[in-house]
ZAPATI-364021 format. One line per 5 residues: number of its first residue (from 1); their letters; for each residue x, y, z of C-alpha. Coordinates in steps of 0.001 Angstrom, whole numbers, plus 524288, in hexadecimal, padded with zeros to 5 digits. Example, Ala and Ser with C-alpha at 12.3 -4.5 7.8 and 13.67 -1.06 7.14 Angstrom:
2
1> AS> 8300C,7EE6C,81E78  83566,7FBDC,81BE4
END
This chain:
142
1> MDEKP> FB82B,BB758,7EB49  FAD49,BC06A,7E6C7  FB101,BC923,7DB9D  FAA17,BD5B6,7D89A  FA3BD,BD57E,7CB1A
6> TEDRL> FA9D2,BDED5,7C15E  FA299,BE7C0,7B81A  FA596,BE6BB,7A9B7  FA641,BF505,7A5C9  FABA0,BFAC7,79977
11> YERLS> FAE40,C07D9,7A03D  FB2DE,C0AFE,7ADEA  FA8C7,C11BC,7B681  FAD64,C1E76,7BCC3  FA69E,C249C,7C88B
16> LPIKV> FA52E,C329A,7C3D2  F9AF1,C3CC6,7C782  F97DE,C424B,7BA14  F8C90,C4BD0,7B890  F8323,C486E,7ADA5
21> NYEVS> F7652,C4D10,7A804  F6D8A,C42BB,7A23E  F607F,C4186,79B95  F584C,C359A,7988E  F5759,C347A,789C6
26> TRPHD> F4874,C3400,78A55  F4815,C4060,792C5  F5010,C4A44,78B23  F52D4,C5744,791BE  F5088,C5148,79F53
31> VKKAV> F5ECB,C5284,7A34E  F62AB,C4D91,7B0B9  F6F5D,C4E6E,7B85F  F7716,C4329,7BDFE  F8482,C3F95,7C2D7
36> SKNVS> F8BE5,C332F,7BFAD  F9080,C2900,7C958  F9999,C22EB,7BF7A  F9CA1,C230C,7B105  FA366,C1A51,7A731
41> GGGIC> FA546,C1A21,79895  F98DA,C121A,79750  F8F92,C1901,7A087  F8CC8,C2133,7AC69  F85E5,C1F31,7B968
46> LSLLE> F7D8A,C2ADB,7BD2B  F76A8,C2DC9,7C9F4  F6915,C3269,7C5EA  F5D2C,C37B4,7CCE8  F542B,C3022,7C3BD
51> KLLPD> F5304,C21BC,7C06F  F554A,C1EA0,7B235  F51C2,C1173,7AC76  F5BBE,C08BF,7A5B0  F5D47,C0B9E,79720
56> TRLNI> F5913,C19DD,798F1  F60C3,C21DD,78F05  F67BE,C2E08,793DB  F6ED9,C39B3,78E58  F79F2,C3CBE,797A8
61> NIIAP> F819A,C4965,79823  F8E33,C47BB,79FD1  F91FA,C54F7,7A520  FA02D,C586F,7A342  FA729,C6035,7ADCB
66> KTKPQ> FA5CF,C6F01,7ACFE  FB377,C7043,7A751  FAFC0,C67E4,79B88  FA5B1,C6D6D,79228  FA070,C60BB,78C9B
71> DYNIK> F9628,C57F2,792A4  F942C,C4A39,78D3F  F874D,C449B,78873  F85B0,C35E6,788D9  F79FD,C2D11,78677
76> GRVAW> F7795,C221B,79014  F6DDC,C182E,794F3  F6A57,C1456,7A2D3  F7000,C06E9,7A5BF  F6B9F,C05F3,7B403
81> TRRIE> F6600,C0DDD,7BF42  F67A6,C0BE5,7CDEC  F5FE1,C135D,7D83E  F6865,C1871,7E341  F6123,C1B4A,7EFF0
86> ITGEG> F6682,C25C4,7F8C5  F6254,C2A8C,805F4  F5CE3,C383E,80594  F5520,C415F,80E14  F49CC,C4A08,809FD
91> DALSA> F4BC5,C4EAE,7FC0C  F58A0,C478A,7FA78  F5AF5,C3EAC,7EEF2  F5702,C30BC,7F2B0  F5BA0,C2910,7E6D3
96> YYDTG> F62A2,C2A44,7D9F8  F65C0,C2100,7CECD  F7307,C1C5D,7CA88  F715C,C1A86,7BBF7  F7AC1,C134C,7B319
101> IQFLE> F7B0B,C18FF,7A574  F8182,C127B,799E3  F8700,C1BC8,78FB7  F8131,C1903,78252  F8B9B,C20A0,77B50
106> TNPIA> F991C,C230E,78068  FA394,C2CB6,77D00  FB05C,C27E4,78301  FB6CC,C353C,781B6  FAB7E,C3C25,7888E
111> MGKII> FAB10,C31D0,7934D  FB9A9,C3341,7957D  FB82A,C4202,796A5  FACAE,C40BA,7A018  FB44C,C3781,7A8D6
116> AYSTA> FC097,C3FEA,7A820  FB901,C4C62,7AB39  FB19F,C45BA,7B62D  FBDE7,C417F,7BD0F  FC52F,C4E2D,7BA5B
121> ENYKG> FC73D,C596A,7C39F  FBD61,C61E7,7BC56  FB1F1,C58FC,7C030  FB3B2,C5B40,7CED3  FA6D1,C62C9,7CFD2
126> VNPSP> F9EA8,C5666,7CE48  F99F0,C5080,7DAF8  F9EE6,C4264,7DBA8  F926A,C3DBC,7E22E  F872A,C3A82,7D8E6
131> LDSLN> F7DF3,C3A9A,7E4A5  F8194,C48A8,7E81E  F7F71,C4CD4,7DA0A  F725D,C45B4,7D999  F6DEC,C4C6D,7E603
136> RMFKG> F7176,C59B1,7E03C  F69FB,C5657,7D3BF  F5E55,C5190,7DBBE  F5E1A,C5E8F,7E304  F5F92,C6638,7D63B
141> EE> F6D0C,C6B61,7D9B2  F739C,C6620,7CD5E
END
């Protein structure tokens, strides 16, 4: 009988569409928007319009829901990048990059709040599809 290999993870991965702003550490003040595919206590997977190389250092600002005044700033590093091809017409987005980011510093209390807020009723305004959010960013609508 074939058994599916298991992942050894310290933290459970949760599929949550969390809005973030990020900047590459070597490009300060060049803030870009993204949306997460999933998040855990150890990292986050973002859908990005640009390809970042492994070990690129990032400053990540996780945007709290409108009802909560505090955003969360976390430093991370790119662990992996995967190009995702999509079919598009004309000016439509043709590809994006799923990017795995390892948190370099973690704040368990902040991560718990982010996850709680993201699953709470007051986060309903976030589109659950990272692709839809990427298309809006590509068109300059977000």
